[in-house]
TORROVO-180024 format. One line per 3 residues: number of its first residue (from 0); their letters; for each residue x, y, z of C-alpha. Coordinates in steps of 0.02 Angstrom, whole numbers, padded with zeros to 5 digits, m for minus. Each point is the difference from the previous one (the first is absolute). Layout:
N
NUM	a	X:Y:Z ~ ...
END
This chain:
150
0	mta	m04200:m05683:m02021 ~ m00112:m00013:00152 ~ 00082:m00097:00142
3	wpq	m00163:m00051:00090 ~ m00035:m00158:m00104 ~ 00183:m00051:00013
6	vvd	m00004:00021:00190 ~ m00153:m00114:00010 ~ 00081:m00130:m00114
9	rlv	00160:00004:00105 ~ m00096:m00025:00163 ~ m00096:m00148:m00072
12	tll	00164:m00087:m00045 ~ 00100:00060:00152 ~ m00115:m00039:00147
15	ptl	m00004:m00191:m00019 ~ 00191:m00003:00006 ~ 00015:00090:00168
18	pgw	00053:m00093:00158 ~ m00151:m00074:00089 ~ m00116:00021:m00150
21	lgv	00001:m00184:m00050 ~ m00181:m00057:m00015 ~ m00070:00177:m00015
24	tvy	m00108:00022:m00154 ~ 00034:00163:m00093 ~ m00143:00070:m00104
27	dgp	00024:00132:m00134 ~ m00156:00097:00046 ~ m00151:m00083:00081
30	pvt	00001:m00183:00052 ~ m00054:m00112:m00142 ~ m00089:m00128:00106
33	qda	m00143:m00002:00126 ~ 00103:m00115:00113 ~ 00144:00112:00051
36	pan	00154:m00084:00075 ~ 00044:00024:00183 ~ 00141:00122:m00043
39	yvt	m00007:00112:m00153 ~ 00039:00173:m00066 ~ m00087:00103:m00131
42	vgy	00113:00119:m00097 ~ m00085:00156:m00066 ~ m00164:m00045:00083
45	vvg	m00080:00019:00172 ~ m00171:m00072:00041 ~ m00128:00139:00020
48	edm	00105:00135:m00081 ~ m00030:00080:m00169 ~ 00182:00046:m00032
51	agd	00152:m00110:m00028 ~ 00118:00146:00028 ~ 00049:00155:m00094
54	yeq	00141:00088:m00090 ~ 00046:00173:m00057 ~ 00129:00050:m00129
57	tdt	00088:00168:00000 ~ 00123:00068:m00126 ~ 00152:00069:00090
60	agd	00156:00097:m00045 ~ 00127:m00093:m00103 ~ m00129:m00081:m00114
63	lte	m00049:m00128:00132 ~ m00169:m00070:00045 ~ m00029:m00035:00184
66	esg	m00135:m00124:00050 ~ m00063:m00023:00175 ~ m00135:m00124:00042
69	tvr	m00074:m00133:00110 ~ m00051:m00181:m00021 ~ m00129:m00066:00124
72	sei	00007:m00184:00046 ~ m00071:m00110:00137 ~ 00080:m00138:00101
75	vct	m00132:m00119:00070 ~ 00033:m00140:00125 ~ m00140:m00108:00067
78	tgn	m00025:m00149:00112 ~ m00150:m00113:00025 ~ m00003:00030:00187
81	vdl	00007:00143:00125 ~ 00186:00035:00001 ~ 00029:00182:m00044
84	psv	00177:00005:00072 ~ 00062:m00133:m00123 ~ m00074:00081:m00156
87	rar	00058:00172:00059 ~ 00177:m00067:00022 ~ m00005:m00081:m00173
90	afq	m00065:00157:m00086 ~ 00130:00110:00082 ~ 00137:m00126:m00044
93	lad	m00049:00020:m00183 ~ m00006:00190:00012 ~ 00169:00004:00088
96	awr	00080:m00104:m00139 ~ m00074:00117:m00130 ~ 00064:00153:00094
99	aei	00174:m00078:00017 ~ 00007:m00026:m00188 ~ m00052:00181:m00032
102	rrd	00137:00059:00118 ~ 00125:m00113:m00088 ~ m00051:00056:m00175
105	gtl	m00114:00150:m00008 ~ 00012:00002:m00190 ~ m00096:m00165:m00012
108	ggv	00134:m00084:m00102 ~ 00032:00154:m00106 ~ m00181:00031:m00048
111	ltg	00010:00169:00087 ~ 00134:00099:m00092 ~ 00095:00163:00022
114	ggs	00026:m00017:00186 ~ m00173:m00075:00022 ~ m00057:m00061:00168
117	ssl	m00145:m00084:00088 ~ m00073:m00020:00174 ~ m00142:m00093:00086
120	avd	m00142:00054:00114 ~ m00119:m00126:00079 ~ m00180:00013:00062
123	vqp	m00052:m00138:00121 ~ m00172:m00082:00005 ~ m00025:m00153:00112
126	aqt	m00166:m00094:00003 ~ m00085:m00147:00083 ~ m00129:m00082:m00111
129	tag	m00105:m00158:00006 ~ 00135:m00077:m00111 ~ 00140:00045:00123
132	svq	00130:00136:00022 ~ 00055:00114:m00141 ~ 00142:00125:m00006
135	rlt	m00002:00122:m00145 ~ 00143:00119:m00034 ~ m00032:00131:m00133
138	vtl	00171:00043:m00068 ~ 00036:00161:m00093 ~ 00161:m00001:m00098
141	sym	00050:00180:m00040 ~ 00130:00027:m00135 ~ 00094:00131:m00099
144	srs	00090:m00021:m00164 ~ 00087:00116:m00124 ~ 00028:m00031:m00184
147	saq	00044:00095:m00157 ~ m00150:00087:m00078 ~ m00058:m00093:m00154
END
């Protein structure tokens, strides 16, 4: 069974439970409203990108299937005024909590099996707009999982 959809599902349920994530809206894919909240994350979707991530499966010795992949997401924090330091601090607080959870449990609650693991990489994009300051963090969760060939 492909792990990629299970990884996305796990992130959608996990992220709102992390420390400091109270009040952060978590979208499974693109935002479903024109009026985005001040703090939100898209899981498996990044504005302006055509890909939500990728995965590759390889059959290995011992009748195992190894899957490696990525899930692209985006943390967005905004404010109605010119205060980039505050939205930057908030966005990085969210990313740090996510990274701490991955360090604590790289298997994502057992979704990644057979010695599976995960890690995060972050791209940073700050902006000042007529609507105020925006801090976007594009997060790439990389993972590896092994399971019995089916």
